[in-house]
Biotite code that builds the C-alpha atoms (Angstrom):
import biotite.structure as struc

atoms = struc.array([
    struc.Atom([13.989, -103.653, 73.723], chain_id="A", res_id=1, res_name="GLY", atom_name="CA", element="C"),
    struc.Atom([16.726, -101.419, 75.072], chain_id="A", res_id=2, res_name="PHE", atom_name="CA", element="C"),
    struc.Atom([15.767, -98.443, 72.881], chain_id="A", res_id=3, res_name="LEU", atom_name="CA", element="C"),
    struc.Atom([12.138, -98.695, 73.950], chain_id="A", res_id=4, res_name="ASP", atom_name="CA", element="C"),
    struc.Atom([13.229, -98.577, 77.604], chain_id="A", res_id=5, res_name="LYS", atom_name="CA", element="C"),
    struc.Atom([15.413, -95.537, 76.900], chain_id="A", res_id=6, res_name="LYS", atom_name="CA", element="C"),
    struc.Atom([12.603, -93.723, 75.086], chain_id="A", res_id=7, res_name="ILE", atom_name="CA", element="C"),
    struc.Atom([10.087, -94.678, 77.782], chain_id="A", res_id=8, res_name="LEU", atom_name="CA", element="C"),
    struc.Atom([12.427, -93.288, 80.437], chain_id="A", res_id=9, res_name="ASN", atom_name="CA", element="C"),
    struc.Atom([12.656, -89.952, 78.591], chain_id="A", res_id=10, res_name="LYS", atom_name="CA", element="C"),
    struc.Atom([8.865, -89.855, 78.166], chain_id="A", res_id=11, res_name="ILE", atom_name="CA", element="C"),
    struc.Atom([8.325, -90.546, 81.885], chain_id="A", res_id=12, res_name="VAL", atom_name="CA", element="C"),
    struc.Atom([10.779, -87.778, 82.878], chain_id="A", res_id=13, res_name="LEU", atom_name="CA", element="C"),
    struc.Atom([9.225, -85.312, 80.425], chain_id="A", res_id=14, res_name="SER", atom_name="CA", element="C"),
    struc.Atom([5.734, -86.124, 81.648], chain_id="A", res_id=15, res_name="GLN", atom_name="CA", element="C"),
    struc.Atom([6.782, -85.680, 85.289], chain_id="A", res_id=16, res_name="GLU", atom_name="CA", element="C"),
    struc.Atom([8.349, -82.310, 84.402], chain_id="A", res_id=17, res_name="PHE", atom_name="CA", element="C"),
    struc.Atom([5.162, -81.173, 82.655], chain_id="A", res_id=18, res_name="ILE", atom_name="CA", element="C"),
    struc.Atom([2.988, -82.344, 85.555], chain_id="A", res_id=19, res_name="GLN", atom_name="CA", element="C"),
    struc.Atom([5.174, -80.385, 88.006], chain_id="A", res_id=20, res_name="ASN", atom_name="CA", element="C"),
    struc.Atom([4.871, -77.319, 85.791], chain_id="A", res_id=21, res_name="MET", atom_name="CA", element="C"),
    struc.Atom([1.076, -77.688, 85.775], chain_id="A", res_id=22, res_name="ILE", atom_name="CA", element="C"),
    struc.Atom([1.048, -77.779, 89.589], chain_id="A", res_id=23, res_name="VAL", atom_name="CA", element="C"),
    struc.Atom([3.424, -74.791, 89.792], chain_id="A", res_id=24, res_name="THR", atom_name="CA", element="C"),
    struc.Atom([1.351, -72.797, 87.295], chain_id="A", res_id=25, res_name="ASN", atom_name="CA", element="C"),
    struc.Atom([-1.803, -73.656, 89.210], chain_id="A", res_id=26, res_name="GLY", atom_name="CA", element="C"),
    struc.Atom([-0.261, -72.205, 92.362], chain_id="A", res_id=27, res_name="ALA", atom_name="CA", element="C"),
    struc.Atom([0.942, -69.105, 90.460], chain_id="A", res_id=28, res_name="LEU", atom_name="CA", element="C"),
    struc.Atom([-2.510, -68.542, 88.977], chain_id="A", res_id=29, res_name="ILE", atom_name="CA", element="C"),
    struc.Atom([-4.145, -68.908, 92.400], chain_id="A", res_id=30, res_name="GLN", atom_name="CA", element="C"),
    struc.Atom([-1.661, -66.487, 93.952], chain_id="A", res_id=31, res_name="ASP", atom_name="CA", element="C"),
    struc.Atom([-2.206, -64.028, 91.105], chain_id="A", res_id=32, res_name="ASN", atom_name="CA", element="C"),
    struc.Atom([-5.980, -64.233, 91.482], chain_id="A", res_id=33, res_name="LEU", atom_name="CA", element="C"),
    struc.Atom([-5.732, -63.659, 95.248], chain_id="A", res_id=34, res_name="ASP", atom_name="CA", element="C"),
    struc.Atom([-3.582, -60.546, 94.655], chain_id="A", res_id=35, res_name="GLN", atom_name="CA", element="C"),
    struc.Atom([-5.976, -59.430, 91.917], chain_id="A", res_id=36, res_name="THR", atom_name="CA", element="C"),
    struc.Atom([-8.900, -59.634, 94.319], chain_id="A", res_id=37, res_name="GLU", atom_name="CA", element="C"),
    struc.Atom([-7.065, -57.576, 96.972], chain_id="A", res_id=38, res_name="VAL", atom_name="CA", element="C"),
    struc.Atom([-6.086, -54.915, 94.415], chain_id="A", res_id=39, res_name="ILE", atom_name="CA", element="C"),
    struc.Atom([-9.620, -54.767, 93.077], chain_id="A", res_id=40, res_name="TYR", atom_name="CA", element="C"),
    struc.Atom([-11.128, -54.279, 96.543], chain_id="A", res_id=41, res_name="LYS", atom_name="CA", element="C"),
    struc.Atom([-8.576, -51.550, 97.321], chain_id="A", res_id=42, res_name="GLN", atom_name="CA", element="C"),
    struc.Atom([-9.331, -49.692, 94.098], chain_id="A", res_id=43, res_name="SER", atom_name="CA", element="C"),
    struc.Atom([-13.092, -49.892, 94.746], chain_id="A", res_id=44, res_name="VAL", atom_name="CA", element="C"),
    struc.Atom([-12.597, -48.568, 98.290], chain_id="A", res_id=45, res_name="ASN", atom_name="CA", element="C"),
    struc.Atom([-10.388, -45.721, 97.046], chain_id="A", res_id=46, res_name="LEU", atom_name="CA", element="C"),
    struc.Atom([-12.898, -44.781, 94.379], chain_id="A", res_id=47, res_name="LYS", atom_name="CA", element="C"),
    struc.Atom([-15.670, -44.765, 96.997], chain_id="A", res_id=48, res_name="LYS", atom_name="CA", element="C"),
    struc.Atom([-13.480, -42.672, 99.302], chain_id="A", res_id=49, res_name="LEU", atom_name="CA", element="C"),
    struc.Atom([-12.851, -40.167, 96.500], chain_id="A", res_id=50, res_name="ALA", atom_name="CA", element="C"),
    struc.Atom([-16.534, -40.006, 95.542], chain_id="A", res_id=51, res_name="THR", atom_name="CA", element="C"),
    struc.Atom([-17.590, -39.468, 99.160], chain_id="A", res_id=52, res_name="ASP", atom_name="CA", element="C"),
    struc.Atom([-15.219, -36.498, 99.473], chain_id="A", res_id=53, res_name="MET", atom_name="CA", element="C"),
    struc.Atom([-16.751, -33.145, 98.727], chain_id="A", res_id=54, res_name="PRO", atom_name="CA", element="C"),
    struc.Atom([-14.451, -31.969, 95.883], chain_id="A", res_id=55, res_name="PRO", atom_name="CA", element="C"),
    struc.Atom([-14.638, -28.313, 96.938], chain_id="A", res_id=56, res_name="ASP", atom_name="CA", element="C"),
    struc.Atom([-13.439, -28.929, 100.506], chain_id="A", res_id=57, res_name="THR", atom_name="CA", element="C"),
    struc.Atom([-10.077, -27.226, 100.936], chain_id="A", res_id=58, res_name="PRO", atom_name="CA", element="C"),
    struc.Atom([-7.197, -29.619, 101.567], chain_id="A", res_id=59, res_name="GLY", atom_name="CA", element="C"),
    struc.Atom([-8.954, -32.807, 100.417], chain_id="A", res_id=60, res_name="THR", atom_name="CA", element="C"),
    struc.Atom([-6.803, -35.169, 98.403], chain_id="A", res_id=61, res_name="GLU", atom_name="CA", element="C"),
    struc.Atom([-9.572, -35.890, 95.900], chain_id="A", res_id=62, res_name="TYR", atom_name="CA", element="C"),
    struc.Atom([-7.554, -36.170, 92.661], chain_id="A", res_id=63, res_name="MET", atom_name="CA", element="C"),
    struc.Atom([-4.575, -38.106, 94.092], chain_id="A", res_id=64, res_name="PRO", atom_name="CA", element="C"),
    struc.Atom([-6.980, -40.679, 95.547], chain_id="A", res_id=65, res_name="VAL", atom_name="CA", element="C"),
    struc.Atom([-8.736, -41.064, 92.197], chain_id="A", res_id=66, res_name="LEU", atom_name="CA", element="C"),
    struc.Atom([-5.366, -41.386, 90.427], chain_id="A", res_id=67, res_name="ARG", atom_name="CA", element="C"),
    struc.Atom([-4.295, -44.068, 92.904], chain_id="A", res_id=68, res_name="GLU", atom_name="CA", element="C"),
    struc.Atom([-7.560, -45.951, 92.296], chain_id="A", res_id=69, res_name="ALA", atom_name="CA", element="C"),
    struc.Atom([-6.917, -45.705, 88.560], chain_id="A", res_id=70, res_name="ASP", atom_name="CA", element="C"),
    struc.Atom([-3.348, -47.006, 88.942], chain_id="A", res_id=71, res_name="THR", atom_name="CA", element="C"),
    struc.Atom([-4.683, -49.955, 90.912], chain_id="A", res_id=72, res_name="MET", atom_name="CA", element="C"),
    struc.Atom([-7.293, -50.669, 88.269], chain_id="A", res_id=73, res_name="ARG", atom_name="CA", element="C"),
    struc.Atom([-4.528, -50.839, 85.633], chain_id="A", res_id=74, res_name="ARG", atom_name="CA", element="C"),
    struc.Atom([-2.473, -53.102, 87.909], chain_id="A", res_id=75, res_name="GLU", atom_name="CA", element="C"),
    struc.Atom([-5.585, -55.258, 88.304], chain_id="A", res_id=76, res_name="HIS", atom_name="CA", element="C"),
    struc.Atom([-5.979, -55.530, 84.508], chain_id="A", res_id=77, res_name="GLU", atom_name="CA", element="C"),
    struc.Atom([-2.304, -56.528, 84.131], chain_id="A", res_id=78, res_name="LYS", atom_name="CA", element="C"),
    struc.Atom([-2.700, -59.272, 86.729], chain_id="A", res_id=79, res_name="LYS", atom_name="CA", element="C"),
    struc.Atom([-5.821, -60.591, 84.993], chain_id="A", res_id=80, res_name="ILE", atom_name="CA", element="C"),
    struc.Atom([-3.955, -60.668, 81.666], chain_id="A", res_id=81, res_name="ALA", atom_name="CA", element="C"),
    struc.Atom([-1.082, -62.538, 83.345], chain_id="A", res_id=82, res_name="LYS", atom_name="CA", element="C"),
    struc.Atom([-3.497, -65.095, 84.803], chain_id="A", res_id=83, res_name="SER", atom_name="CA", element="C"),
    struc.Atom([-5.100, -65.562, 81.389], chain_id="A", res_id=84, res_name="GLN", atom_name="CA", element="C"),
    struc.Atom([-1.777, -66.242, 79.664], chain_id="A", res_id=85, res_name="SER", atom_name="CA", element="C"),
    struc.Atom([-0.725, -68.630, 82.444], chain_id="A", res_id=86, res_name="LEU", atom_name="CA", element="C"),
    struc.Atom([-4.042, -70.435, 82.013], chain_id="A", res_id=87, res_name="LEU", atom_name="CA", element="C"),
    struc.Atom([-3.515, -70.711, 78.256], chain_id="A", res_id=88, res_name="ALA", atom_name="CA", element="C"),
    struc.Atom([0.021, -72.088, 78.756], chain_id="A", res_id=89, res_name="ILE", atom_name="CA", element="C"),
    struc.Atom([-1.238, -74.543, 81.366], chain_id="A", res_id=90, res_name="THR", atom_name="CA", element="C"),
    struc.Atom([-4.057, -75.719, 79.076], chain_id="A", res_id=91, res_name="ALA", atom_name="CA", element="C"),
    struc.Atom([-1.398, -76.566, 76.456], chain_id="A", res_id=92, res_name="ASN", atom_name="CA", element="C"),
    struc.Atom([0.603, -78.387, 79.115], chain_id="A", res_id=93, res_name="MET", atom_name="CA", element="C"),
    struc.Atom([-2.434, -80.550, 79.864], chain_id="A", res_id=94, res_name="TYR", atom_name="CA", element="C"),
    struc.Atom([-2.553, -81.484, 76.166], chain_id="A", res_id=95, res_name="LYS", atom_name="CA", element="C"),
    struc.Atom([1.156, -82.285, 76.270], chain_id="A", res_id=96, res_name="LEU", atom_name="CA", element="C"),
    struc.Atom([0.614, -84.391, 79.392], chain_id="A", res_id=97, res_name="ASP", atom_name="CA", element="C"),
    struc.Atom([-2.096, -86.337, 77.534], chain_id="A", res_id=98, res_name="GLU", atom_name="CA", element="C"),
    struc.Atom([0.235, -86.899, 74.583], chain_id="A", res_id=99, res_name="SER", atom_name="CA", element="C"),
    struc.Atom([2.995, -88.161, 76.865], chain_id="A", res_id=100, res_name="TYR", atom_name="CA", element="C"),
    struc.Atom([0.435, -90.486, 78.438], chain_id="A", res_id=101, res_name="GLY", atom_name="CA", element="C"),
    struc.Atom([-0.409, -91.901, 75.013], chain_id="A", res_id=102, res_name="LEU", atom_name="CA", element="C"),
    struc.Atom([3.286, -92.363, 74.163], chain_id="A", res_id=103, res_name="PHE", atom_name="CA", element="C"),
    struc.Atom([3.868, -94.082, 77.507], chain_id="A", res_id=104, res_name="ARG", atom_name="CA", element="C"),
    struc.Atom([0.992, -96.414, 76.783], chain_id="A", res_id=105, res_name="HIS", atom_name="CA", element="C"),
    struc.Atom([2.534, -97.293, 73.404], chain_id="A", res_id=106, res_name="LEU", atom_name="CA", element="C"),
    struc.Atom([5.981, -97.970, 74.820], chain_id="A", res_id=107, res_name="TYR", atom_name="CA", element="C"),
    struc.Atom([4.803, -99.728, 77.968], chain_id="A", res_id=108, res_name="GLU", atom_name="CA", element="C"),
    struc.Atom([2.617, -102.238, 76.162], chain_id="A", res_id=109, res_name="SER", atom_name="CA", element="C"),
])
């Protein structure tokens, strides 16, 4: 009846919203992982640069380079943590999407 149509409409809108969020999160996660990879490569290069420097050479920026590499490593860890929480949220959204699908099936039949 009328109520079923109204409920179905809300379910459809909610499901569409969730599906858009899943797509958006997917893009965010991908972007985050790309940045993570860049940061990781930079930190590895900096560490290598620092290790290749003879520490006793006057005027070499040994410690600052190591510190920068360390900062990047921490940044890298933060980005990984962010990706992991986005993945967890998105996994729950998939479950929600499934539930909405079941509700739709009930109200459409």
